[in-house]
N, C-alpha and C positions, 0 to 999 in steps of 0.2 A: 504494500500500500504506500502511497506517496508520503513524503515527509510531513505533509500538513496534518496527517492523522496524529502525529506525535508532537507537532510543534507547539500546540497549546494544551497539551495534556498535563493536567495538574497532578503530580504524583504525591498522593497522600498516604496515610497509613492504612487506609482501607484496601483490602485485597479482593473484595467481591467485584465481579464483572460489572454488575449494574451500577455500582458506585463509580467505577472507573469510567464507564461511558457517560455517566452524569457529568463528569468533569472534562469531557472532550468537547471543545467548542471551536467551530470554524469562525464564528462571529465573536468579538470580544465580550466578555462577561462584565456586567455592571455590578458594582458593590451592593447596590440596592436589591439585587436578585438573590443574594446569598443570605442565609439565616445566620445570625451571629452565633447561635449555639451549635449548629451542625456543620457550618461552613460549606453547605451544599445549596444548590439552586432550589428555591422554595417551590412547592407545588400548591400549597394552600396557605398563602400568607395571611396573617391576622395582626391587628394593631392593638396595643395596650392603651390605657387611658393617658399615658405619658407620650404617646406618639411613636413609640418604638415598635418595629415590625419583626415578627418571628414566624417560623414554620409552626402551624397549629399543633402538630403532634409533639414537637420539641418543647414548646412553652407549657403545654398541658402537663407534660412529664415534669417540668421544673416546678410548677405549682404543686403537683402531687408530692414531690420530694420535700418541699418546704413545709407542707402540712404534716407529713409523716414525721419529720424531724423536729417539729415544734418551733421552727424558725418563723420570723416575721415574713409576710408576703412582700418580696422586694423584686424589683426589676433586675434581671441577671446582667443587664448591660450597664445601667446607671447605679445599681445597688441601692436605689432609693425605694422607700416603702410605698406600696401600692394600696389604694383604698378598696379596689375591687378586682375580681378575676374576669371581668368582662373582656371578651375577645371580639373585635370588630373585623369582619372579613375585608381584606384589601382587594376589592374586585378589580380595580383598574390595574394594580400592580400584577395581579394574577393573569389578567388578559395580556399584558405586555410580555410577561415571562412566557406564556404559552405561544405567543406569536414568535418570540425570539427562539424558543425551542423548536417550533415547527420549521423555521428557516434553517436552523442548524441540522435538524434531522433529515430534511430534504437533501441538503448538500452532502451530508455524511452517507446517506443511503445511495446517492449517486456514485460517490467514491467507492462504496462497498461493492456496488455492481461492477464498476470498472476494474476492481481488484480481483474479482472472481473469474479469472481466466488462467489457462495453463501456463502463461508466461510469468505470472506473479510468483513471488517467493512463498514458501510455506507459511511463514509468519504473517504475511499480508493476507493470505487467503483465510487463515484461521481467525485473524482479527476481524475480517469482514463478516465471516460466518457468525462470530460471537456478537457482533453488533446487530445483525439481523435478529438473532435470538433475543437480544436486549430490547429492541423496539417492539417486537411482537409480544413479549411478556409484559412490557410497560403498558401497552394499550391494545385491546382487541381490534380496534379500528386500523391499527398499523398493519394487520394481516391483509386487509384489503389494499393497503398501499403497496405492500410487497407483491401481491397478486397483480395489481395494475401496472406495476413496474416490470412485470414479466420476469421476476427474479426466480420463480420456482424452477423453470427449466434450467436456468443458469446454475442453481444450487445442485440440481440433479446431475449436471455435467461434472461437478466436482467429485462425484462418486467414482469417477474413472481415474482419479488422482493416484499417483504412485505412492503417495504418503498415506500410511495407515491412519495417522492422527487426523489428517484432513478428512479421510473417508468417515471416520468415527464421528467427528464433529458435524460433518455434512448430514449424516443420518439423524443425529440429535437435532440439528437445525430444522430439518424437514418435519420431524415429529412436532416441534413447537409451532411451526408455520401452519400445519394442517389441524392442529388440535382444536376441536369444537368448531371447525370451519369446513362445511361440506363442499363449498365451492373450491377451496384450495385442494381438498382431497381429490375432487374430480379432475382438476388440472394435473395434479401429481400422478394420477393413475393413467393418464393418457400415454399412448405408445407402449413401450416395453419396460417402463420404469418399475412396475410391480415385479416383473421377472428378475430385474436387476437386484431389487431388494431381497428377493427370495434367495438369490445366489449367495448373499452375505451370510445366510444361515449355516452354510457349510464352511465358512472361513475358519482358519485355524485360530485366529486371534479372537479370544472370547469376548472382548469388548465390542468388536464389530458384530458378532452374533447377538449380543445383548441389545445393542442399539437397533439392529434390524428387526428383532422380535418386538421391541417397543413400538417401532414405527408401524409394523404390520398390525399390531394390536390396535393402534389408533385408527388405522385405515379400516380395520374390520368393524369398527363401530358404525360405519356407513353400510347399510344393508345393500345399497346399490353396488358396492365394491366387493361384497362377500363372494359372489360368483366368480368375479375376475381373479381374486386371490386364489380361490380353489382351482381355477382352470390352469394355473401355472404348474407345469409338470414337477412333481416332487415336493410341492409346498406343504401339502397336508402330511405327506409321509415324513418329512423332516420335522415338522412341528410335533407330530405324535411321538417321534423318536426322542425329541428334546424333553417332552413331558415325563418320559420314563428313564431318562439318562441321569445317572448318579454323578456324572462329571460336570454337570452344569450347576451354577449357583441357584439358590432357591428362587430368587427374584426372576431370573430368566425362565425357569420352569413354570413359575406362576403366570408370567406374561404369555408364554406359549399356550398354557392351558386356557387362559381367558380368551386368547385369540381364537382357539378352536371353538370355544363356547359361542363366540360371536358368529363364526363361520357356519354354525349349525342352522342359521336362518335359511340356508340354501339346501334343498334336499339332495342335490348332486354332491354337495360337500359331505353330507351325512353318509351317503353311500361310500364315498372314498374313505371316510374315517372307519367305517365298518370293515372295509377291505384291508385296512391297515391295522386292525386290532382294537379300534376304539368303538365298541359296539353300543355303549350306553345311549348315545343320542338316537340311534335307530330303535332301540327297545323303548325308549321314552315316547317316540312318535307312535310306535305300535300300541302302547298303553294309553296315551293321552291325546294323540292327534285326531284329526277328522277321519271319518270312516274311509274316505278315498286314500288318504295318506297311510292309514293303518294297513289297508290292503296292499298298497304299493310297497311299504317297508317290509311287511310280512313276506311278500313274494320274494323280495330281494334276500331276506334272511334265509329263505329256503334254498337259495342258490349258493350260499356261503358254506365253505367247509369250516366247521367250528374247531378251533384249537382249544386246548385245555383251559386257558384263562377265560375264554368266551363261554365255555361250558359252565364254569362257575358263575359267571355273570348271569347267564340265562337261568340257571337253577335258582339263583337268589331272587330274580325278578318275577319269573313265571312258574317257579317250582310248585308253589302252593296251589296255583290255579290248575296246573296239570294233574296234581294229585286229586284235587276235587273232581275233575272230569273223570279220572280213573275210577272213582267211586260211584259214578253215575250208572243208571240202568241202561243207557243207550250203548249198544255194543260197538257201533262205529266210533262213537266218541271215545270209548274206553280204548279201542284199538289205536286211535290216533294218539291218545295220551301215553299209552304204553310205549309206542314206537319213539315218541319224542323223549320220554324218560329214559328209554334204553340208550339213546345216543348221549344224553346229558350225563347219565350215571357211569359212563365208561371211564371217567377220571376220578381219582380218589377224593380230591377236594370238593368237586361238585357232588359226589355221592354223599359226603358228610353233610352238605347243605340240605340235600333231599331227606336224609335221615332226620335232621333237626326239624324239617318241615312235616314230618310224620308219615313217611312213606312205608315204613316197615309193617305196621298193623294191617293196613289194607292190602299190602302186597302178600303177606302171609295168608291173609284171608282168601285172597284170590287163588292162591296155590292149593288150598285145602278145602275150599268150598265145593260141595257137591249138590246136585239138584238143578232146578230150573235156571238159576242165575249163575251157574258155573261157567267159567271161561272155556272156550273151545281149546283143543290141544295146542294149536299153533300159538294162541295167546298165552297159554300157560307156559309155553316154552320161552316166550319173551319175559314173562314174569319171573321165571326161574333165572334167566340171564340177568335181569335187573338185581335180583336178590344176590346173585353171585357177585355182581359188581359192588354192591354196597357192603356186603360182608367182607370183601377184600379191601375195604377203604381204610382199615386201621381204626375204625371208630370204637369207642369204649362201650361195648354192648352191655355192661352191667347197669347202664342207665335204663335199659328196657326191661320192665318187670315181667316175670313169668309166674308169679304167685301172689297170694294176698299180702305177704310181707315184703313185696317188691324185690324178691330174690330172683336171681337168674341162675342158669346152669353153670355159669362161670364165676359166680360169687365166691369169694375166698373161703367162706365157712363151708360151703358145699364141697369145694375141691378138697379142703382139709379133711372133711369127713370121708371123702372117697379114699384119700391117701391113708387115713387111719384104718379104714376097713381093709385095705390092701395088706397092711402090715399085720393084721390080726385075724385073718381068716385063712381057709384052706385054698389050695391051688385052683380049684374050679371057680370059686367066687373071685379070687384074685384075678384070674384071666378075664372074667366078664367085666370087672371093675376097670381093669386096664383098657379093655376095649371101649368102655365109656369115655375114658380119658383120651383114647385115640381119636374118637369122633369129635370131642370138644376141642382137641388141639389141631384138628385138620385145617381149620380156618385160621387165617393170620390174626384176626382181631381177637377171637375167643382164645386162640393159642397163647397170646400175650398174658391173658388173665390166668390161664392154667400155669404158665411158666412162673408168674409172680407167686402164685400159691405154693408151688413146689419149692421155690427158693425160700419162702418164708417158713416153710415147715422143715427145711433141711432134709428133704427126701431124695436128693439127687443120687447119693451113693446107694441107697436102698434100691432105687429103680435100676441102676446100672447092674447091680448084683443079680438081677433076674436073668441076665444073659446066660448065666451058668445054671439056671434051674433045670432039673431033670425032665420036667414036663415040656413036651414040644410046643403045645398050645400056649403055655405061659411064656416060654421063651419068645415065641412069635409075637404075642401081644406086646411084650416089653420092648422088643426090637422096633415094632411099628410105632409105639409111643415115643421111644427115644429118637427115632427118625423124624417124627413130627416136631419134637422139642429142639432138635439140633440146630435149626436155623436161628433160634433165639438164645440158646444157652450152649452153643457148640463148644466153646472153650472150656466150660465147666465139665462137660461130658468128656472132652479130650483129656483133661487133667485126670479125671477119674479113671479113664481107660488106660492111661499111661502109668497108673500106679503099679505096685508090686503084686497086687492080688491076681493079676493075670487075665483080666477081661479082654484086653486087646488080643492076646493070643487065642482066646476062645472065639472071638469075633472072626479072626482070620481062619481059624480051623473050620468054622461053619461055612465060610465062603469057599474054602478049598475042597470041600467034600466032593469026591469024584463019583457023584450019582446024578440022576436026573434032577434038574434045577427045581428047587422047591420055593414056596413063598418065603420060608424062613431065610434061605440063602439070599433071595431078592431083597428082603428087608435088611439083612445084615450088610449087604453091599451098599444099599441105599443109605444106611446110617454112616458107614465109613466114608461115603462120598460127601455127606453133608457136613462132616467135621471141618473145622477151619483149615483151609487149604494152605495157608502160610504158617501153620504151626510147625516150626522147624524141629522141635523135639519129637513130635509125633512122627514126622516123616523120617527122621533118623532112626527111631525105634523100628519103624517098618522096614527100613533098609537093613538094619542089623538082623532082623528076624526073617529076612528073605521073603517078605510079604509081596513085594512088587514082582518078583519072579513068578510067584503063584498067580498073581493077577494077570500078568502077561500071558501065561500059559492058558488061563481061562478065556481071555479075549481071543487069542489065536484059535483055540479049539472051537469057539462059537463061530468065528469067521470062516473056518474051514468046514463047517457043517457037522462037526463032531458031536454037537449037542443041539438038539432041536425038538420040536413037538410039544413043548409045554408053554402055558400062557405066561410064565414068569421069565421067559428068555429075555424079552425086551427090557423090562426094568432091571434084571440082573446085569445085562450087558451095559446098560446105562450107568449103573452103580460102579461096575468094574472100571469103565473108561474114566469116570470122574475120579475114582480113587487113584488110578494110574496117573492121571494128569497132574495130581498134586506134586509129583516129583519135579515137574517143570517150573514150579514156583520157587524152588530153592536152589536153582542152578548157580546163582552168584555166591551163596553162602556154603554150599555143600559140594565139594569135588566128587564125592561118591555118587551124587546124583548125575553129574555129567558122565561119569564112567558107566553108570547103568544105561543111560540114554544111548551112549555109543555102542556098548556091548550088544544091546538088543535092537539097535537101529530104530529107536522109537519114532524118529521123524518119519521114516517110511511107514510105520504102522499107523500113525495118526493121519498121514496122507491117505492111506487106504481107507481108514474109517470115515473120511469125508464123504465117501460114496455109500454110506449106510442109509439108503433111501428109506423114508418113512420113519426113521429114528432121529427125530429132531435133536434130542438131547445129546446123542452120541456125536452128531455132526457139530453141534455147537461147542461141546467140550473139546473135541478134536481140533477145531479151529482155534480155540483159546490156547490149547497146548502148543500148537504150531506158532501162535503169536509169541508165546514165552520163549520157545526154542529159537525162533528167528531173531528175536531181540538180542539173544546171546551170541548170534553168529558173528557180529562185528568184533566181538572180543575173542572169538576162537579161531577166526580165519588166520592162516599163516601168511605173513607178509614175505615177499620174495627178498632174498639176499643178493644184492647187486655186487658183482665182482669188481675189485679195484682196478683202475687203469694201469696198463703197463708203463715201463720206464719211458719208452719212446713216445707213447701217447701223452704222457704228462709233460714232455718237453716239446714235442711237435704235435699240436692238436690235429694236424691233417691226418695223422695215423689213427686217430680215435674214430670209432664208429658208435652211433647212437644204438644202445642196446635195446632190443625189442623183446619183451617177455610175453609169451603167448600162454593161453590156457588159464589166465587169471579170471576170477569172478568179477564181472563188470559192476556188480552192486557193491561188493565189499572190498574190491581192489586187492585181493589176495588169493591164496590157494584154498578153495572151499570144497566141501563135499557134504552130501546129505548125511552121512553117518557121523563124520568127525566134527563138523562145524555147524550142522543142522541147517544148512542153507536151503532156502525154498526154491532156488533157481533150477533145481533138478527134480526129477520124478513127477513132472507135470503138476506140481503143487499149486502153482499160480492159476492155471486153467481150472483146476477143481475148486479152488476157493472162489474164483470168479463165477463159476456155475452156481454156487450157493447164494450169490447176491440176488437171485431170482426166487429164492425160497419164500414160502408163505409164512414161515415163522420168523418174526422180527428178531428174536434172539439169535437165531442161526445166522441171519444176515449181518447182524451187528458183530458177531464173533468173526465171521469170514472177512468183513471189512476191516476189523481190527488187525487181523493177521496180515492182510494185504497192505495195511498202512505201514507195516514195518519196512516195506520196500521204499518208503518215502520218508523215513524217519531221519532225524538228525544223526550224523555219523556215517551215513551211506551216501552213495552217488544218486541223488534224487532224480537227476535227468535220466540216468540209465534205468532207474526204477519206473519212470513214466514210460520209457521205451518198452520195457518188459511187460508192463500192463497193456500197452497198446498191442504188442504182438499176441497177447493172450485175449485180445478183444474185450478188455476189461474196462475201458474208459466209459463207454456208454452205460453199462450196468451200474457203475459207480454213480454216474450222474442220475440215473433213474432212481437210485436209492434216495438221493437228495430230493428229487421231485415228489416222491411218494409220501414223505413226511409221516411215516407210520408211528414212530415214537420219538420222544425228545432225545433220548440217548442216541438213537440211530441217526436222527437229524444232525445232532452235534458232531458225531463221528464223520458223517458224510461231508459236512461243511469243512472240517479239517482236511480231509483227503482232497476235496475239490479245490480248496485254496492251494494245496501243494501242486495239483495238476496244472492250475492256472499259471504257475511259474514258468511253464513252457509256452512260448509265444504262440505256436501254432494252435494249441488248445485254447488259449485265451481268445484268440481271434474268432475261433469257431463258436465258443460259448457266448461271446458278445452279441451274436446274432440270434440267440435262442431266448425268446422272452420268458419261456417257462423256467429256465434255469435262473434268470435274473430275478423272477418273482420269488422263487424258492430262497434265493440268497437274501432278498429283501425281507422275507418272512423271518428268516433266522436273525437278520439284523435287528428286527423289531422285538422278537418274542423269546429268543433263546437266553441261556444264562450269560453272565457278563463276558466270560472268556470266549464263548462261541460268537457273541455279537462282535467282539473285536476281530475275530478271524473272518467273519462274514463281511465286515467292513473292508478288511484288506482284500478279500476276494472281489468285492464290488469295485474297489479302486483299480484292480488289475484289468477289469473289463470296462473301465471308464464310465461307470454308472454313478460313482461318487467322486468328486474332485480329489486329487491327490493331496490337497492341502486340508482336507476335512479332518476335524479333530473331535468329533462327537464322542468317540470311545478311544481315549489316548492309550498308547501302548504302555505296558507297565515298565 
């Protein structure tokens, strides 16, 4: 800005911008304009009885201080006593000051306009912007002056400045200029300005994001602009992301949320919010909107794929209504309600909401009612599915009474009584009582109550000792009960089995009996499989007692068809494979485990087990074991020893030749083998794991994907890993896993792998053109856990869907 900005600038002690601008004058200031108390130009001059003039606010404050301190009422200038506190407005002086101020402001505004160009210095542009802020805050009418001077487009142009400070102040200035002025908002929204403002939401500098959100919030107060803001690609997506981001300050999050609330005035915006996970506005319109809107929003809701968070939201808002419909006498209504509840109840948190809404009593009634009002079989099947969903929600079922004293089957006193009877009765009754506990402990939620009661009674050792009971039925019941308990108290059971009494040996003896497979063997294998897989002491004892050799023998015999024809073959094999896989969890700590895997070539065995069709658990556990083995490959591969150069080569480089070593593993850059280093590059392991990505069981897919991810892990050649996956035609199946979004864990794993794949330029280019992949990554960017959201953000950057300077989820 020109020197005249500063030439008459009176530098006082005040640092506030408004005070500074009050003292900037192009026309000389007259002494009569300044208040003797404030030394500033007066806005409301008043005259005392002695003819002295002051700013009204300043002299009123003086009078108040005199009165409070008990001093005489005196003139602050003459120090003579006053007879009255009368204040006479000095209208002529005020008019003269206003005319003088108007002339100064007009000249200063013109200078500010001339300073807002790309050729001006940063300090000049900033001072001009600050002056515009000052006059707009001073008087609302000055906003019209700014508009008539066509300064709004000029200010918008400063958003292109290379200076971050200028851009921030420009955003702040625009907010002040358009505040409570619809005409200025309309001018600002012309052209591509709104899109430019939205782009600032992705800027790395948090101050720019904050100012951009504040400006958008102000613009969103105009209903006419809501649709325009929502039409900018990515605007609602980023705003929704900011409301759920923990990296933003609270004020920015609040402004983003309020902006979205304003944007809800437009139905198209509400639909976009629902697509991006903000469903409440849509549900509100369904519940409270006009009938036509209700139908429109309900129809759109039917087209959405509900994620888990949305299921909870739906359960909370319409859960009670659905349950009421379910209890009606109209079969079609009940069917509709059941199908909706079936979808909503498939997530634990939403199931808990439905339980609190009272779903269990009518659901149980539906399942057991007979007669004219009973449900047809197909609907009872749905009711059973819902019950299974809510039972597996982890809800505390002792809040649901089963008797007059509000007791339940899993109340502690009832379980204690069962345990007491088991310890004080004969084998036949003991067996039946154990079977009761088996049923109660089969469900996750009821099982927790059973576990708590067993712990509080100190009955763990007693229950483990039943493994050695002479009665086969009693042993079987105890094994089945311990198998059910093991997910909740596995370490306690493992400690008990590792004791000197010998129950672990008895368990292994049952498993190794060379007869037709029995339910007892199946239960024993299942119990051993459920014990903590990372219990190093248990695994070492199994190694010392030769348990793994017996397990391997059993697995091989079943695979070769040596044992068949009983209904317990499948659960027995599943238990054996899980028990065998535990050795792969201690490879780092236990050299004997590595020796066992090498001696029996367990890598090859687990690769073969991947093809156990219709045995989901076997395939899942085998893939997990291969993941553990493969992660250890980079530590076991033998690096080549390069020969030293000869004497002549060291003196005369022309005699040296670059040594080319062939036969090395491209992934691990060393000498690898399936048996010795557990490398997955051999034995068609990659192709078989890729084939499992199309499995209907999400856990199998997750395990296979985890094993494949070791080819892209840190410490290996990721580029060669991508090549290997491409040769096995694994790229597309991996992408499909991401698109299907069947579970959170599977989605999180798929996002990690896809981000690794996108580090290859050819794949990144191909993915950039696939809107389905981009949508899936955006979904992860919005709804996954914090770490996965970071990874999804990096993936979107690699395909240029988020600017590289985005900082919504900063790297740790």
